[in-house]
ZADO-1210 file (C-alpha; in nm, 4 decimals, padded with zeros to 6 digits):
<atoms>
<atom x="04.5835" y="-35.7439" z="09.3455" code="MET" pos="1"/>
<atom x="04.8916" y="-35.6355" z="09.5397" code="ALA" pos="2"/>
<atom x="05.2064" y="-35.8479" z="09.5075" code="ASN" pos="3"/>
<atom x="05.3869" y="-35.8234" z="09.8419" code="ARG" pos="4"/>
<atom x="05.7045" y="-35.9779" z="09.6958" code="ARG" pos="5"/>
<atom x="05.7332" y="-35.6650" z="09.4801" code="ARG" pos="6"/>
<atom x="05.6729" y="-35.4350" z="09.7774" code="GLY" pos="7"/>
<atom x="05.3079" y="-35.3703" z="09.6935" code="GLU" pos="8"/>
<atom x="05.0578" y="-35.3121" z="09.9736" code="VAL" pos="9"/>
<atom x="04.6775" y="-35.3058" z="09.9329" code="PRO" pos="10"/>
<atom x="04.4719" y="-35.0230" z="10.0830" code="LEU" pos="11"/>
<atom x="04.0917" y="-34.9888" z="10.0663" code="ALA" pos="12"/>
<atom x="03.9611" y="-34.6313" z="10.0535" code="LEU" pos="13"/>
<atom x="03.6148" y="-34.5175" z="09.9552" code="GLY" pos="14"/>
<atom x="03.4972" y="-34.8611" z="09.8461" code="GLY" pos="15"/>
<atom x="03.7946" y="-34.9171" z="09.6146" code="ARG" pos="16"/>
<atom x="04.1139" y="-35.1129" z="09.6745" code="THR" pos="17"/>
<atom x="04.4343" y="-34.9373" z="09.5717" code="TYR" pos="18"/>
<atom x="04.7837" y="-35.0786" z="09.5373" code="THR" pos="19"/>
<atom x="05.0620" y="-34.8838" z="09.7066" code="LEU" pos="20"/>
<atom x="05.4229" y="-34.9241" z="09.5923" code="CYS" pos="21"/>
<atom x="05.7327" y="-34.7112" z="09.6347" code="LEU" pos="22"/>
<atom x="05.9252" y="-34.7361" z="09.3103" code="THR" pos="23"/>
<atom x="06.2532" y="-34.5529" z="09.2496" code="LEU" pos="24"/>
<atom x="06.0532" y="-34.2766" z="09.0817" code="GLY" pos="25"/>
<atom x="05.8209" y="-34.2549" z="09.3818" code="ALA" pos="26"/>
<atom x="06.1178" y="-34.2333" z="09.6196" code="LEU" pos="27"/>
<atom x="06.2722" y="-33.9572" z="09.4071" code="ALA" pos="28"/>
<atom x="05.9385" y="-33.7756" z="09.4169" code="GLU" pos="29"/>
<atom x="05.9383" y="-33.8024" z="09.7973" code="LEU" pos="30"/>
<atom x="06.2945" y="-33.6727" z="09.8245" code="GLU" pos="31"/>
<atom x="06.1792" y="-33.3590" z="09.6430" code="ASP" pos="32"/>
<atom x="05.8403" y="-33.3240" z="09.8142" code="ALA" pos="33"/>
<atom x="05.9849" y="-33.3646" z="10.1644" code="LEU" pos="34"/>
<atom x="06.3057" y="-33.1703" z="10.0846" code="THR" pos="35"/>
<atom x="06.5086" y="-33.4647" z="10.2105" code="ALA" pos="36"/>
<atom x="06.8076" y="-33.4132" z="09.9789" code="GLY" pos="37"/>
<atom x="06.8885" y="-33.7808" z="09.9270" code="ASP" pos="38"/>
<atom x="06.7730" y="-34.1317" z="10.0138" code="LEU" pos="39"/>
<atom x="06.9472" y="-34.1322" z="10.3534" code="VAL" pos="40"/>
<atom x="06.7910" y="-33.7940" z="10.4324" code="GLY" pos="41"/>
<atom x="06.4534" y="-33.9317" z="10.3288" code="LEU" pos="42"/>
<atom x="06.4905" y="-34.2322" z="10.5601" code="ALA" pos="43"/>
<atom x="06.5968" y="-34.0021" z="10.8452" code="ASP" pos="44"/>
<atom x="06.3046" y="-33.7679" z="10.7817" code="ARG" pos="45"/>
<atom x="06.0559" y="-34.0546" z="10.7858" code="LEU" pos="46"/>
<atom x="06.1908" y="-34.2252" z="11.0993" code="THR" pos="47"/>
<atom x="06.2433" y="-33.9219" z="11.3211" code="THR" pos="48"/>
<atom x="06.0086" y="-33.6526" z="11.4332" code="GLY" pos="49"/>
<atom x="05.6353" y="-33.6377" z="11.3880" code="ARG" pos="50"/>
<atom x="05.4837" y="-33.6513" z="11.0396" code="PRO" pos="51"/>
<atom x="05.2524" y="-33.3749" z="10.9280" code="ARG" pos="52"/>
<atom x="04.9337" y="-33.4438" z="10.7359" code="THR" pos="53"/>
<atom x="05.1042" y="-33.2921" z="10.4302" code="ALA" pos="54"/>
<atom x="05.3807" y="-33.5538" z="10.4687" code="ASP" pos="55"/>
<atom x="05.1203" y="-33.8323" z="10.4717" code="LEU" pos="56"/>
<atom x="04.9562" y="-33.6901" z="10.1582" code="VAL" pos="57"/>
<atom x="05.2956" y="-33.6763" z="09.9833" code="ALA" pos="58"/>
<atom x="05.3838" y="-34.0337" z="10.0835" code="ILE" pos="59"/>
<atom x="05.0389" y="-34.1705" z="09.9998" code="LEU" pos="60"/>
<atom x="05.0350" y="-33.9886" z="09.6659" code="GLY" pos="61"/>
<atom x="05.3805" y="-34.1153" z="09.5676" code="ALA" pos="62"/>
<atom x="05.2895" y="-34.4708" z="09.6773" code="ALA" pos="63"/>
<atom x="04.9613" y="-34.4617" z="09.4839" code="LEU" pos="64"/>
<atom x="05.1346" y="-34.3372" z="09.1694" code="ARG" pos="65"/>
<atom x="05.4079" y="-34.6001" z="09.2188" code="GLY" pos="66"/>
<atom x="05.1291" y="-34.8575" z="09.2401" code="GLY" pos="67"/>
<atom x="04.9921" y="-34.7472" z="08.9030" code="GLY" pos="68"/>
<atom x="04.7167" y="-34.5026" z="09.0045" code="HIS" pos="69"/>
<atom x="04.7184" y="-34.1704" z="08.8202" code="ALA" pos="70"/>
<atom x="04.6060" y="-33.9501" z="09.1100" code="LEU" pos="71"/>
<atom x="04.7474" y="-33.6061" z="09.1744" code="ASP" pos="72"/>
<atom x="04.7910" y="-33.4783" z="09.5309" code="ASP" pos="73"/>
<atom x="04.4617" y="-33.2860" z="09.5184" code="ASP" pos="74"/>
<atom x="04.2785" y="-33.6113" z="09.4366" code="GLU" pos="75"/>
<atom x="04.4705" y="-33.7891" z="09.7143" code="VAL" pos="76"/>
<atom x="04.3596" y="-33.5203" z="09.9624" code="ARG" pos="77"/>
<atom x="03.9975" y="-33.5884" z="09.8670" code="ARG" pos="78"/>
<atom x="04.0091" y="-33.9656" z="09.9242" code="LEU" pos="79"/>
<atom x="03.7588" y="-34.0605" z="10.1981" code="PRO" pos="80"/>
<atom x="03.8849" y="-34.1809" z="10.5349" code="LEU" pos="81"/>
<atom x="03.5534" y="-34.3119" z="10.6670" code="ALA" pos="82"/>
<atom x="03.7124" y="-34.5444" z="10.9257" code="GLY" pos="83"/>
<atom x="03.9916" y="-34.3153" z="11.0371" code="GLY" pos="84"/>
<atom x="04.3563" y="-34.2745" z="10.9589" code="LEU" pos="85"/>
<atom x="04.4891" y="-34.5964" z="11.1165" code="ASP" pos="86"/>
<atom x="04.4552" y="-34.8122" z="10.8025" code="ALA" pos="87"/>
<atom x="04.6363" y="-34.5513" z="10.5920" code="VAL" pos="88"/>
<atom x="04.9206" y="-34.5093" z="10.8417" code="VAL" pos="89"/>
<atom x="04.9612" y="-34.8885" z="10.8758" code="ASP" pos="90"/>
<atom x="04.9702" y="-34.9386" z="10.4973" code="ALA" pos="91"/>
<atom x="05.2205" y="-34.6545" z="10.4543" code="LEU" pos="92"/>
<atom x="05.4383" y="-34.8094" z="10.7244" code="GLY" pos="93"/>
<atom x="05.4342" y="-35.1394" z="10.5362" code="GLU" pos="94"/>
<atom x="05.5159" y="-34.9860" z="10.1988" code="VAL" pos="95"/>
<atom x="05.8011" y="-34.7816" z="10.3509" code="LEU" pos="96"/>
<atom x="05.9374" y="-35.0901" z="10.5279" code="ALA" pos="97"/>
<atom x="05.9275" y="-35.2810" z="10.1987" code="ALA" pos="98"/>
<atom x="06.1092" y="-35.0005" z="10.0166" code="ALA" pos="99"/>
<atom x="06.3804" y="-34.9764" z="10.2797" code="PHE" pos="100"/>
<atom x="06.4380" y="-35.3509" z="10.3000" code="GLY" pos="101"/>
<atom x="06.2313" y="-35.4766" z="10.5918" code="GLU" pos="102"/>
<atom x="06.0333" y="-35.7970" z="10.5533" code="ALA" pos="103"/>
<atom x="05.6542" y="-35.7733" z="10.5201" code="PRO" pos="104"/>
<atom x="05.4486" y="-35.8843" z="10.8221" code="PRO" pos="105"/>
<atom x="05.3930" y="-36.2581" z="10.8582" code="ALA" pos="106"/>
<atom x="05.0130" y="-36.2278" z="10.8654" code="ASN" pos="107"/>
<atom x="04.9145" y="-35.9065" z="10.6842" code="PRO" pos="108"/>
<atom x="04.5483" y="-35.8060" z="10.6695" code="PRO" pos="109"/>
<atom x="04.3849" y="-35.9228" z="10.3484" code="ALA" pos="110"/>
<atom x="04.2520" y="-35.5791" z="10.2606" code="GLU" pos="111"/>
<atom x="04.3545" y="-35.2927" z="10.4861" code="ARG" pos="112"/>
<atom x="04.0808" y="-35.0368" z="10.5346" code="GLY" pos="113"/>
<atom x="03.8017" y="-35.2701" z="10.4277" code="ALA" pos="114"/>
<atom x="03.6362" y="-35.2402" z="10.7675" code="GLU" pos="115"/>
<atom x="03.5943" y="-34.8659" z="10.7084" code="SER" pos="116"/>
<atom x="03.3666" y="-34.9065" z="10.4057" code="ARG" pos="117"/>
<atom x="03.0254" y="-34.7537" z="10.4423" code="VAL" pos="118"/>
</atoms>
């Protein structure tokens, strides 16, 4: 179960609930993967421009690994998105906001992506 006080965000994909979390190691991984240079560059990169699918895979992969899931980026690319990308993008927005110091939403969904289960 995700602990929002620790910056963890739940995400349901393919009938399984994952915990996303951006730890210091995950942020360092993102700096490298997105060639951001440093934490300020990473924040700038994530808040400006339009993200590519490869960016979403990198962020999701780092957040999954930070949440304790041993998935490499190839496994992340193969995760099913039966209900669309909205649940993933929303969860990534929450985990990034938590990592960069924004408060979690007052009434977060209990299990993001659950409605996309088939």
